[in-house]
N, C-alpha and C positions, 0 to 999 in steps of 0.2 A: 450413586448408582449409573452405570453404564448401561445404555440401552441395546436391547436386543436388535439383531439385523431387522425383523420383522416392525420393530418399535421404530427404527429409524427411517424407514423405508416406506412409511405412509405418506399420502398425500393429506394436504390440509382437510380435505372433505372427508378424510377416514379418521379425523380427531376426534377426540371425546367432546362432547357437549361442555364448553365453557374452558376447554383446555388451554386454547391460545391465549384466551383472555387472562387465565390464571396466570399465564407466563408473562404476559406483558403487565399485569399489575405487580410480579415480583419484580420484574425488572425495572419499573418505574420507580419503586420504592429504593433501589439501589443506590448506595451514597456516592457511588463511583460513575453514573451517569455522566455523560460528556455535556458540554455546553455549545461548542462549535463544530463538532467532529461529526461525521455521518456515522451513525450507529443504527443496530436493528432495532425496532419496537420491541422485539423479543425473538428468542433464538441465536443461531450463530450466522455471523456475515464473515465471509473470507473475499475472493477475488473480487476487483473492481473489472466489470465487462462491458462492452457494447458501448464505449466511450465516442461520442461523437457529436458534432455541432450540426443543427439541422434547423431550419426556420425559426433563427433569431434565438437559439438556446441550445445550452449542452443537454445532453442526453446520457445519462449514466444509469449503468444498473451494477446491482453486486450479487454475488452469490448467497443464498438465504436459505438456510435449514430453519423453518419456523417453529417446528416441534421441539427444541432442546438444543443443548449446545455440542452433540457429538456429530460429527461429518455424516449427514444422513442425506435423505432426499433434497436433492438441491434446485431450488427456484432462481430465477433471475427478479430481482425487486429493482423498480424503476423510479428513478427521480431526474428533476429536470431543474436547469439554473440557468438564468441570462447572465450570469456573472462569474461565476464558479466561488461567490462566497454567499448566497442565499439561494437555497435548495427547496423544491417543491416536491410535494409526494405524489407520486404518480401510480403509485400500488403495484399489484404484482405485473411482471413483464411478460416473461416467457413461464409457462408452467407445464412441468415433467408429467410424464404419465404416458405416453404414446408408445406405439412400439419400438421405436428407435431412441426414447429415452426414458425407459420406465423406470430406472433407477436413477434418473436425476438430469439436469440440464447443466451439464459441467460449463467450463469456461470457453469464451470465444470474444468476438469483436463486431464493429460496426463497420459499414459504408454506405455512403448514399449514392445510389444509381436511379437515374431518370428521376429525380426528385423525390424518391422514397428511401427511408433507410431500411439496409438490410442487415439482419443479425447471423452470422457464421459461428456456430458452436458445437462443442463435441455433446453429443446423446449418449448417455452412459446407461448400459444395459447389463446385465446379470443373469445367467442361465441357471438351470436347476443346480448345476455343481458350483455356483457362484463363481464362475469364470467371466471375466471381465470382456465386453465386446464393444469397442468404441466405434461412432460413428459421427461422419461430420455433417449437421444438419442445416438447412438454412430457413429463416423466417423474414417477414416483412412486417413494417408498422405502418397503418393507415393513417388517414389524417386526424381519426381521434383518439390517435394512440394505442389502439388497439392492434395485436400483435397477433400474426398468423402465420402458423407453422406449415411448411411445404410439407406434403403427406410422406415421401420419400428421402432419404438423405441423398447429399450431393457427393459425398465420398463414403463409400460403403464397406470399402474394403482396407485392411491394413497392408502395405506393400510387403512383399518379401523381404526378409532380413530385418524386421522389426518386430517387436513384443506388442501385446496390448496395450502398452503405456503409449499411446498414442493420441494427442489431445491438445487443446486450447489454439486453435486457429486464430491468426491475426492477419487480416486483410487491407491490402493497400492497392491502388491502382498506379499501373505505369505505361504511358501511351494508350494503347486500344485494350490491353491486358489488364486483366486483375491477377495480382499476386497474393498468396498466402503462405504464411511459414507455420509449422506446426511442430511441437515439441512430440520426441520420440525417445524411446530406448531400442538400441540396437540387440539382435538376438544375442551378442556376447554381452550384455547387460552394462552397456556404455551408453550415454547420452550422446543425442545431436538434436538438429534441427534440418528438417525437411522444407522442401519447396515446390508449391503446386501452382499450375496457371490456367486461366480460364477465360473467355470472351464473354460470357455473359453471366457468371455467378452460379449457373445451374451444373454445367459440365466442366470437370475440371481434370488437367491432366501431370500427372507425377513427375515432376522434373529431374529429382533425386535431391541427396544431400546438400546443404549448403557445406562448402569447403573452407575449413578454419584450421587453424595450429593446434587444435585441441582434441585429437583423435581419442584421447582417453581422459575424459575430465568428469568424474560424476558418473552416477549410474542411470540418470534421468535427467532430461533439461526439461522443466516446467515453462509456461508461459511465455515463450518467444515474443519479441515485438521488435521489427525492423523498420527503420524509418532514415531519412536523410536530413542532415542539418548542418548548415555553415559549410557546406560542400563536402562533408564527411557521412560515411555509412557507419550507422549506429544498431547494433544487435543486442538487445535485452534480453536476457535469459536468466534463468532460476536453476540452477545445477544442484542437485542433491547428490550427497555421497562425497563431498569434498574432506579433506582433513584440514583442521586449523594449520594456520602458517602464520607464525609471530602474532601482532596483532590484528591479524584478518582472519576471516572464515571461522569466526568462533560460535556462530549460530547452529542450531540443527540443520538449517538447510541455507543456502545463500540467493544472493540475488544481486546481479551485476550486469558488465556490460563490455561489449567489445567494440573498439572504436577504429575505423581505418578508413581506406578508399572507399567509395561507394561499390556496395555488391554488384559484381556482375550476373545480372539476371541470367544470361544466355548460358554462361558456362558456370554460374553458381559458385564461382571463387570469389571469397572474401578476404583480403589483406588487412590484417588488423593488427592492433597493439595487444599488450597483455591484458587478461582478465580484471577489471576493477570493480571493486565493491560500489554499489549505487548509495548505498546508507552503513555508515559505521556503528549503528545502535544495534539495539536487543531485538526489536520487533519491526520487520519490515520485510515484505514480499509480494511477489505477483504483480508489479507494476505493470498500467497499462497506459498509453500515451495517445493522444488525438491533437490534429492542428485545428486551431481556434480560428475566429474570420480574421483575427489580424496577421494571421501566418505562425502565430507562437506555437510551439511545440510543448504540450500541456502533459504532465504526468501525476496519476494517481497511484498510490499503492495501498495495499493491504497491511494496516499496523497491527501485525499480528504472524505467528507462523503456525504451519501444520504440525501434528504430532505433539503439540505440547497442551498443558493445561493451565488455565488463567483463573485469578481468583474470582471473577466475575460468573464463572461457569454456575455456580452454586446459587446464582442468584436470576437464573434464567435466561442471561444473555451472554453473547462473547464477542468482544472485536470491535472496530471501526476502521475507517478509511484515514488514510494521511491527508493534510491538506494539499490542494492541487499545487504543482510546482511548476515553474516556467522553466524550459531547457535551453542551454547555450552552448556550444564548444569553444574552449579557450585552451590554446596551448596543449594540444591533444588530450584534453580531460571534458569530460560532461560537467557542466556547470548548473547547479538546480538553486532556484530562488523562489521564494513564496510568491505565489500569484499576486499581482501589484493589487488585484481588485480587494483584496482581503483586507486592505486598508478599511473599506467601508464599515468594518465590524468594531473599530476603535471607539473607546470612550475616552473621556479626559486626559491627556497626559499628564504624569508627574515626573519631575525630575531629581536625579541625584548625581553630585559630583564632589569628590572628595580625595586628597592625596592620603593612601593608607601605608603606614610604615610598620610592617611587621606586627600587623593587628587585624582584626575581624570588626566590622562594623555594619548594624543593620539599616536596611532602608525603611526607615519609620512611617514615612509617608505612604508606601505602598505595601499591599499584601493581598492574597487573595488565591482562588483554584482555577481561574479561568484569564488568562492576559496575554499580551505580548510583551517582551522585554528586550529592549537593545541594549547592548553594553559594549563599551569601548574601553580597554585596558592601555594606556601610554606610558611613556617613559621607561622602557624594558631594556634600554642600554646603557642607563646610567651606571656610573661605577657602583652604586649601592642598590641595583636593582633586586627586586624580590627573585628568590629561587621559585617560587610558585604562587599564581595569583589564581583567582577565580570568584565564582559565586555560588552560593548554597539558596536552594528555593524550597519551597513547601517544609518549610522548617517550623517542627512544633516539637516540645518534649525531646524525646530521643531521636526523633525523625529528622530527618533531611536528604535532599538528593544533590550531590556535589558536582560540579562542573570546573574543573582545573586545567590551567597551563603552564607548564614546566618553561618557564624562559630560557633555561641553558639549553635543554634537550629540543625544545619545540614539540613537545607530547602533549596533545590535547586527551583529557581522559573525563569519562563519563560515569560516575558512581551512584548506584542505586542501592547499595548494601545496606543502607539506611532509610529507605524511601517508603517504609510501612510493610505491608503483607508481602513476603517474599514471592518472585516470579522465576519459577523454574531456576533455582541457583545452581542446578548440577552443570549449567553453563556457563558460571560464574555470574560475578556481580558487577564487573567493571567493562568497559569498551573503550578503546583508544585508537588513534592515528598520531603520526608524526608529521609536523610541519616545518619549513625552514624558520630557524628561529628568526624572530623580526622585534622592532622597536614598539611594535602596537599590534594588537589583536581585538578582532571585533567577533562578536556573538549576537545572534537574534534567536530568542527563546519563544516558542510558542506551547504556552503552557495550558494546557485543561485539565479538568478535573481528575482525570487517569491517565494523562499522558503527557509527554514533551516532544517537540520538534526542534532541534538546535542546528541552525545554520551557522555554519563557521567562515569567517571572513566573507566574500563577496559569493557565497556558494560554493566554494571549493569543496567542502566535506559537509555532511549532515550525520547527525546522530537522531535516531527515533527511539523511544523507549514508552511502553506502559509503566505506569507507577500507581501505587494503590495505598496512598497515605490515609491518616486519618483525617476526615474534614476540617477538624480544627488546624491542622499543618498548613498554614498560609504566609508563613514567613517568608523574607527574603533578606539574605546577608552577603557583603563582600569581603573578600580577604587578600591581603599580601603577607607571604611567609618569607622571612629571610631576605627582607630588603624595603624598598618601596616603588610602588606604583600610582598613576594617576587614574581614577575611575570616573567614567560618565555613564550614565544609564537613564533610559527612558520607559517607562511604566504606563501600559496601556490597558487598561480593563476591557474585557471582551463580554457583551451582554448576552441575552438570549435571543432568540428569532432566526439564528443562521441555518437551522435545520428542522425538520419535520419533528414534531413530537407528540406523543400518543398514538395508540393502535387507531388506523383509520377507521370512523363508522362504517364505512361501508365495504370493508376488506372482509370481514366476517360475520355471521349470523349463527351463533350457536355452535361455531366451530366449524361450520361449513362455509366454503366459498360462496359468495351469492353470485346468481348467472346474471 
């Protein structure tokens, strides 16, 4: 049953006695709870926010509605990690309910200034007519991790020419200036990204719109993020309202990037190439990046999409975050690799090697619901090469998820039509991309209880998907159809302990936030 607005926009302190505990117990009993992906204790998780390195650890927040799986009153929930593989629970970070975030602390980012992390975020306010009023607000984190909000917003007005859809500030520093990019909707209902400048994070000047070659590209750009990498400028954006185009743009909303020369922040001109999707799968949105202590650019995304329902909704929780990805630029493309520190989660390795000729063979020494699987398929230019090669995983009964590669066309396809409980089938059950045909193809799969992230080649493409199979569907099999191919695979189980579990004892007391 959908909540009313009154139910959705309650603070935790307005919960009924025991309400949050009941939701957490319901979520904990769900068979689709993840083993090593960040997920909410209960309620709804969406955008990653405030991702920053400070004092020897990463700080990461996520949007959180604690009292259900609707998009309601959003908090920022806080996690920390020394290595991007093991996460510590820091509880609620930003709590909404003030005059400038009365209906939620929406997305934003973080930057360290004078040794102190500062959080720049959009405060969501609704008036009596339910009209939205966005405010860009600032908070800071003290040495004990306590977050203190500034009383007044630092950007209180939406510039002329834009609607109330004006949100998600991403901040960075250039020389002596602080800059932030904000996602916007023009008055003509097209999407854009605008630039602000400040010397102190407190006083911001509206510079104008970032100049791109996309004057009409969807009706809103959410969650923009700008950074420079390998001598190139990269603008991440989530345009809403794009039509499908071939194998691309098949989701309800898209997430991608523009790559080009570094942004001229004085003129705001950005010379860039074509819009490219960050992820070819079903469930990826609202990514945010930060720079680690070693200079690597790290990306984490929301493994889900707005405006859709998921099978865990009826179990009191929704969504998770992707694994952290290390970014680089090669041949005019953004390359994404799983963070190297994830290797610390690996269990004992089991190997598979075989030449398959027009057959399917099970990996009998390995199965499970949470693991990493590396697969190399070679011999694809032989005279008798297979037409299609691939892997089936989470196999059991009539269930299976299929990853295939067409050796003649170079097309990679992820098929979740038989993956278990259907997930938004109105948007299709397959996702594809096309590579240059090659003698050898490599895949690296990160399978969790209700998801998969697939890195193709050396991170040239990524497929992310939520999957909801029966817990007994644990098998793995390889296949070559129409010829032969050489298969080599390494299976590495992932254990417990990578993410916090269970509702923190000090978070609530009878449904009320403890002081």
